N, C-alpha and C positions, 0 to 999 in steps of 0.2 A: 504494500500500500504506500503510495507516494504522499508525503506530507508537503504541502505547498510552503515554499520559503518566502517569508515576508521581506520585502525590500524596503530599506530605509529611504524615505523620501528626502531629497536634498532641498536646499533653499531655492525658491524660485527667484527669477530676476527681480521681481517687484520687492520681495523680502530683502534681498541684498541691497537694493537701493535704499529701502527704509533704514536698515541697519547702518549703512554708510552715512546717511543723512544725520542720524542720531549721534554718531561718533564725531562728525564734524561740528555739530552744535555743542556737544560737550567740550570739545577742544576750544571753541570760541569763548565759552563761559569760563573755563579754567585758566586760560592764558592770562587775562588781566590780573587775576589774583596771584598767579605765580610771578608775574613781572613786578607787581607791587611789593610782594614779599622780598624779592631779590633787591629791589632798590632800597627798601627799608633796611635790609641787612648791610648794604654798602655804607649807609650813614652811621649805623652802629659800629661797624668795623673801623671807620675813620675816627670816631670818637674814642674807641678803645686804643687805637694807635697813638693818638695824641696824649691820652692819659698816661700810657705806659712810658712814653718819651719824657714827659714832665716829671714823673716819679723817679725815673732813672737819673735825670739831670739833677734833681734835688739831692738824691742819695750820693751822687758823684761829688757834688759840691761839698757836702759834709765830709765825705771820705778823704778828699785831697786838701781840704782847708783853703780852697780858692773858689772864686765865683765861676759859675758855668753858665754859658749862654745857650739858648735855643733860638735858632733862626727859622722864621716862617716866611716862605716865598709864596705870596698869595697868587701871583700870576701863573706860576708853574705848579701850584698845589704841592709844594715840597716842604720838608722840614728836616733839620739836622741839628746835632748837638755840637757846640764849639767849646773847646777847652783852652786854657792858657797855653800859648805856644810852647813854653818851656816844659809844661807837663807832657805834652805830646812828644816832645823831643827827649824826654827822660832826663831833663837837666834840672828839675826842681828838687831842691833839698827839702825834705819834710820839715815843717815847722810846728806840726801838731805835737802836743804833749804825748808822751808814750806811757803805756801801762804794760808791764811785763815784756818790754822790748818791742811792742807793736803799737803802731799809731791807731788812735781811735777817736772818733768825734762823738760817739753815742754814749760811751761809758765814762767820760771824763767831765767833771763839772768845771766850767770856766766862768770867770767873772765877766761882767758886761764889757769891761774895757778890753779883755782878751778876745772876746768875740768880735768886737769892733776892729781890732787889729787884724784878725784873721779874715774878716769879711772884706776888708780893703774898701775900694771905691764902689759906689753904687752904680746902677745902670747908666745914669745920665752922664757919668764921668768915665766910664769904662771905654777903652779904645778897642773897637772890634778888630783892628788890624793886628792886635797883640794876641788874637785867638786863632786857633787852627781846628779843622774838623776832627772830631773824635773818631779814631780808627776802629773802635770796638764795634761789634755787631749791633748793640743797642743804640749806639750813637750815630751810626751811619745815616746817610741821607735816605729819606723815604718819600714815596709819592702816595698821596691819598688815592683811594679807590676812584675809578672812573665815575663821573657824574656828581662827585662831592667837591664843593668849592669852599675856600676859606672866605666867608662873606665879610668878616671884619675882625680886627685885633685892636682893642682899645684899652687905654689906661683907665683903671677904675676910678682914679681921682680926677684926672684932667680931661678924660675923654679923647685924648690924642691918639692917632693911629700909630701903631708900632709894628716893627718887623723883627725885633729882638726882645726876648724875655730873659731875665737873669734869675738865677738861683744862687743863694749865698750859703757860706759854711755854717751859719747859725740856724739854718732851716727856713729862713725867710725867702721871699721872692718878689719879683715885680707883681704888683696887683693888676691883673689883666683879665679882660673878658673877651672870649673868642666865640664867634658864631660860625658854625658849619652849616652850609646849605646843601641839601640833597634834593633829589627828585620828589621825595614824599614829605619833606618838612625841613625843620631847622633844629639844631642842637646847640645849646649854649654851654660853654665851659668857663668857670671862673676860678682863678688862682688867688687864694687868700694871701695878702702880702706878709702878714705876721708869721704864718705857719707854713706857707708854700703848698698847702693842701689844695687838691683839685676837686671841685664840685661840678656835676653835670646836670642838665635839666633840658627836657624837650620843650621847645617853645610852642605855645598854642597860637592859633590864628590871631587872637586878640593881642598877644604879646608881640607879634611880629609887626603889627601896624605902628 
């Protein structure tokens, strides 16, 4: 007795057209969300890069007992750390007090006068020509992610535009407000002058006006 074999019916041309149409519609719906997430990530990445560089520059200034500069090139969206030239050339004789034979800025208590001597000149009197690019991986020149711009770099006190920020051996820094502009919004970074700490905040539409 022969048992009939059931054949599986394939998709008709009409069904294939319907499936392909649905896939295309889903792609159109998902693409804007994907692009928006990617652009938002670019702004977050740029913010994290700046924060990391600032923290490194502050720690470096404390460690070597000399001012350290961060240069921000707005037109080229670049940033780099600058050290005193003699430090880069390994010609600096350490002036920090030593504990157990090792220099330290974090575990030694210094008087205000000693800190002032170590800090040296402030940003307005520092000579940028006396500084050289930091050769270390953290201090090397970096470029912000594509689509992210440095909208402004302003002094917190005077409102003047800056392209150099300074960090000092006592942990203090230039009081600066930086605004990063990306495709999906803006992010503000503020460096507290007394502590050199960095605060970040996403700017709302009202705050940007």
